[in-house]
N, C-alpha and C positions, 0 to 999 in steps of 0.2 A: 380490407385489412392486409397489411404487408405480411408475406409468408417467407421465412428464411429456411435455408438448409445448412447442415453442418459442412465443415471443410476437412476432409480426411484424404490423405495420400494424393493431394493435388487435385481433388475432384469434389464437386458439390453433391451432397447425399442427404436423404431423409434419415431419420432414426430408423433402425432396423425394425422397430415395433410399429413404425408409422405414427406414433403418438406425438402430440404437440402440447405446448403450454402457452398461455397468454402472457404477453408483456403489457403492463398497464402504464399509462401516462399519469404520473403523480399529480399533475396540475388539474386533470379532469377526472381522474379515478376510473377512466374507461380504457378497455383494451385497445391497442393500436397495432400490435404485431403478434404473429404466431412463431414460436420458437420450437425447434425439434426437441423432443424429450428423450434424450439418450439414456441407455442402460448399459449393462455389462458388455453386451455384444458390441456396442459402439466403442466402448473403451478398449476392448480387445483389438478391434480393427485399427484404432488409432495407434496403439502401442506397436502392433505388428508393422504398420507403415513407417512409424518413426524409427523402429529398429532396423528395418531394411535400409532406410535412408542413411542412418548412422554408419552402417558398414559399407555403403556403396562407394564405388570409386568416385562418383560424381561429387559426393560430399566429403568423405574421408580423405580423398585424394586432392581436394581443393586446397590451395595454399591459404594461409592465414590472411595474406594480403588481399586475395580475391574474395574471401569472406567479408573482409572490410569493405570492399567495393560494393557488394550486395547490400550490406547494411546502410551504407551511405545512400544508395539509390532508394532504399526503403524510406529513409528519413526524408529525402526529397519529395517522394510521392505523398507521404503523410502531410508535409507542409503544404503541398498543392491542394490537398483535400481537407484541410483543417476545419474550415467552416462547416462543410457537410457532415464531417464526423462529430463536430461539436453539437450540431442540431440534433443528430441522432441521440447523442448522450443526454441532452436536455429532455427529449421525449421519454427517454427510458428512466432517468434517475431524478429529474426535476430540479437539478442544480442550475444556477444562473448561467445563461448563455454567455454573459461576459466572462465568467470564470472558466467555463468549459472551452471557449474559443481561445482564451489565453493559454490554458493548459495544452490544447492541441497544437497551438503554434510553438509551444515549448518542447513537446514530446520528441520532435525530430532530433533535438540535441542529444538525447540518450543514444540514438543510433549513430550519430556522428562521433560521439565521444568513444563509444566502444568499437566503432569501426577503426578509429585511429589506434586503439589499444590492441586490437586483435593480433597484429604481427610484432608486438613489442613484449610479449610474454617470454622471458628468457630463463632457461635453466642456468646452472653454474657448474664449473669444474671444481671439484673438491680436492684440495691438497692432502689426499688420504695418507694415512700413516703406513700403508702397506707398500713394499717395494714392488716394482714391475707391475703396477696396477693403475689403470686409468679409471677414475670414477667421475661420472657427471650425472646431473639430474635433468629431467625433462618434464614438462607439464602436459598432461593429456586430458581430453574431455571425459566427462563422466559417462555419457550415453544419452538415454532418453530422459528428459526432464519434463516435469509437469508443473504448470503454474495455475494456481487457483486464486482468482481475483475477487475482490469485494465489489459491492454495488455502488459505492460512493464515487469512485473515479476509475472506471474500468480500464481505460486505455493508458492512463498515466501509470497505474499499478502494473499493468502488463509490460510497459516499457522497462520498468525497474528490473523485471525478470528476463524478458525475452532478449533484450539487447546484449547483456553480458553472456547469456547462455549460448546464443548463436555465435557471438564473437569467439567464444572458447571452443567452438566446434561441436557442440551438442545438437541434438534434435529436440523438438519442443512440441508439447501438447498443452493447450490452455483450456481450462474449464471455467468460463466466466460464471458469475452469479446468475442463478435462474431468473432473477428480477431484472437484470441489465445485460443481456447477451447480445443485443442488436448491434451495438457499436463495435464489438469484437468481431462479429461476423462481417460487418462492413470493412473492418480493417483487413480481414482475410482476403477480400476482393482486391485490395491494394497489394498485399503480399503476393498474390497470385500473378501480378503483373511484373514482379521484380526479376524472376528468373531463378529462384531457389529450386534445387532438385525436389521432386515431389516427395512428400513425406517428411520434409524437414520441419514444416510448420503445419499444425493441425488444430482445429477447433472442435471440441465436443461439448455440447450444451445439454442442460437438464438439471435435475435436482442433485444436491450433494449426496444424499443418502443412497441414490441410485447409481449415477454414473461417476460422481466424484469419488465415492468410496471405492469403486472398482479400480480407478486409476491409482489411488493411494496404496491399495493392497497389491497391485500387480507386480509380480516378480521381475518383469521386464523394465520397470521404471527405476532409475538410479537416484533421482532427487525429486523432492516436492518443495516448491516455494509457494507459501500461502500468505495471504493477507486477509484478516477477518477477526472473528471473535476469539477470545481466550479459550472458551469451552471447545470450539471446533479445532483450534490450534493444538490444544492438549491431546485431543483424540487423534489427530493426524500424526503427532509425534510418537504416540504410543503404537499406532499401527505401523508406521514407517520403521520403527525400531525392530520389528519382527523380521524384516528382510534387510536390515542395516542400510536403509536409504538415508542419504543426507537430507537435511531439512533446513529451510530458512523460514522463519515465522515472524511476521510483523503483525502484532496483535493489538490489544486494546490499550487505553491510557486514561488516566485521571490527572491530567497535567496541571501543575500549579503555575500561575502567573503572579509573580511576587512584585508588589509595588512598594518601594520605600519612600519615605517622606521627602528625600532629596531628589526624587525623579522629576523629569519634565512631565508634569501631570497630564497636560493635553495630549502629548505624544503617547503616554501610557494608556489613556482612555481609548485612543484610536487602536492601539495594539490589543487591548483587552477585547474591544468590540470585534476586531478582525479574528481574534483567536477563538471566539465562541459563536458568534452569530453568522460569520461568513460560512457558506456551505450549510447553513442551518444547523451548525454544530456537528455535522456528519463527517468528521475527520478524526482519525485515531489520535492526532496530535492536538486536538482541541484543548484550549486552556480553560477547562471547565471549573477549576478551583481558583478563585481570585483571593489572594492573600494581600491585605492592605495594612500598612503600618498605622497603628491606632491614631496617632497624632494628626493624620491627614485623612482618616477613614471617612468622616462625614463629608468633607469638601470633595473628596474624590468621588464618592457615591453620587453627590449632586451632579457633578459633571457627567458621570457615566450614565445616569438615568436620563438626563437631558438629551444626550446624544442617542441613546437606545430608543427613546420615544419617537424619534424622527424616522426610524427604519421603515422603508417602503416595502410592504408585503404584496406580492402579486404574481403575475404571469412570469415565469422564469425566462421566457423568450424575450421579454421587453428589456431593453438595455437600461432603463431607469429603475428596475426592480432591484431591491437590495437583499430581500429575504424570500426565498422560494419555499415550496413544500418539502416535507421529508419524503424519502424515496419510496417507502412501501407502507401499505395499510397496517401491517404488523408493527412496523417501527413507530407509526403514529400512536398506536395503542400503548406501546411500551413507554414512549416519552410521556404521554398523558398519565400513565400509571405512576411513573417516577415523580411527576409533579404532585400527584395525590399523596404519595409517600412523604415527600418533603413537607407538605402542609400538615400531615399527620404527626410528623416528628417535631413540629413546632417552629419550622422555619417561616420567616415573614416574607410574604409575596410583595416585592417592591415594584414589580412590573410584570405584565403578562399573566401566565398561570393557566392558560387554556387554549382553546381553538378560537381564532378570530371570527367574529360574527359579522361577516361582510358578504352581501349577496354576490358580488362579482367574483368571489373566490369559489363559488359553486361547491362541487363535491371534492375539491382538492384536499390533499392531506397536509394541511397547514397547522403549525403550532406557533403561538405568539412567542416572540423573544421574551424569555422569562429570566428574572433575576431574583434570587432569594437572599435575604439578610438573616442575621441571627443564626447562622449555620455553625455548628460544631464539626470538627473534622471526624468525629466518630459516627456522625449520621450517615445513613445509607446514601443520601444525596451527595455526600462528599467522598464516599468510598467506592461507589459502584459506577460503572460507565453508563451514561444515559444515551449518548450518541444523538443528541438533539440540541436545540437552541436554549439550553438551560444552564445558568451560571450560579454557582454558590459563592457567597462572599464571606470570608473569614478574617477577622482582625488579628493582628499580632503586635507585641510590644517590643521585641528585640530581634536582632538578626539570628540569634541562636534559636529563638522560638520559631521564627519563620522557617528555618532550615529543618527543624524537628517536624513541624507540621507538613512541610513539603514532602519529606521522605517517609512520612507515616502513611504509606499506601502500598498495596501489593503491586501497583504498576510503576513503571519507570521509563516511559517513552520519551517525554519531552518536558521542558520547563522554561519559563521566562523570568528574567530579572530586570527590573526597571530602577536604575540608580545612576547618579553621576560619579559615584565613587568607584574608581577602577580597582581598588583593593577589595572592595566588597564583591565586585563582579568576579575577580579572580578566585576569591574564597568560595563563592557559591558555585562557580564552574567546576571547581575541584571536589566539592562536597555533595552536590546534588546527585542523587541516584537516578540519572536520566541519560538516555542515549544521545539526546540533543539538548543543548542549553543555548537559548537565545538571550542576548543582553540588549535592551533598548530596541528590540524588534520582536516580532513573533510570526510564526507560520511561514517562514522563508525556507524554500527547499532548492536544491541544485543537484544536477546529475553528478557533480563532482564531490558532493558532501555525503558521507555515510549516514544512513538512516536505520535505526533499529532500537531495541529497547533493553532495559535492565528488567530483572525479576519477571513478573508475569506478562510483561509487554513483548516477550518473544525471544527468539534465538537468531544469531547471525546479523549481518548487516547487508543492506542493499545500497546501491549507488556508490560512486567513487571507484578508485582503482582496485581496492580490496575486493569488491564484489565479484570481479571476474574470477578470482581464485576460488570462490565458493562454488564455481562450476567447473573446476579443474581438480585433478589429482596428481600427486607427485610420484614419479618413477625414478628410482636410482639404478643406474647402469654401471656395471663394473666390467672392464675389459683387461684381461691379463696380457702383458707383453713379455712374460717370461718364456724362455726357450723350452722348458719342460714342466710337466705337472708335478707338484710336490706330493708328498705322502697323502694319499686319498683318505686315510683313516684319521687324519688330524685336521681340525678346522684351522684355517690360516688366520 
């Protein structure tokens, strides 16, 4: 079994307690790697290292242009090692190799993008109303930033946070999910080759309640960027507020995928399948509520079910597999529990509804692609995030009703609209309470496009130019050019 160490202050180290935890392969259900089980002492070491690095001449004195050069080199090395990193992620989280390899080939773009942006963050000279006074602004890094990543796409979610944080001049500690830490530790080996000053990048592994909580509570941390559940995100925001930390939270979703009668139905079917069954439904942006205009409801469902029944379930390493296992045994039980809830609420099982009974799948944590009909939007299956391959189908009669149903959710991460009417697209883009709205496509992301949510789907935005400013603070500088000091008892 492979044994990993944490990466702190430019060195590989065991947890101070010497404790470890097992990482299990979702396809086999068996342990394959040992991960250090960090605790508060390890968090303290990482924060101390990152703090020293932040104030060091090697990092604080480095020009933004040179920071960009390091980020570009990191992107190049990730590209060279994309396949190996993808294979590690598949062993850890069970997602399809095809998807993970595509992601890892795309991840370098985040580092290239923010490398180019690093030396283009400009303050401004303000034409202030005070005579004999020069006023200008400058942007400065926050300090030590912590990234806490989820188990569904560890390195992609890390890139969202790490690239802008380093480009802005911060130092960084990542606490990956205890279920999927191996790929982040493999990435640390690559970072170690780049030439960053020691302590600029650190990886601390372990359980959230042990080492993660210690990082969030630490007074030496300036910002926490988290991707994960609504419940954990709320707790992080509450704890971070005690020391006035900045937070970025990308949380859950119950995203509507809305199909109108005038849509290209075959394209919409493909988009709906991609939105819920790709990644076995384990994405925050999953289109888990399908809203279909009643006049095409039955015809659309026929097409959808026909395609869904062809899904090939199997070994995620095989390139012809289309649906892999869910990532953790706990998640398997959660998804199966929601399927039981849906049945108990009176939803009709149109396809799936349990674990596939196939000997070749062994002890893997598989759930059949599942579609429920006769769903009302007030059912738990339509309101709560399942985070699995489970789709709820809800008919509607008018555009106003579709909009009402779509927005009747505590979440607001994403939404899809399928129609050939550009006026309808514009109307829904303006009225949907979602951070991302796709029209005639679904589940498309870019390092250039902001990602984040309304309502309980989170705070702040990742990706795009705006993201780097969430790792910076503004300083106003005033310089007097007057020959003498005015009356010191009166504010000027």
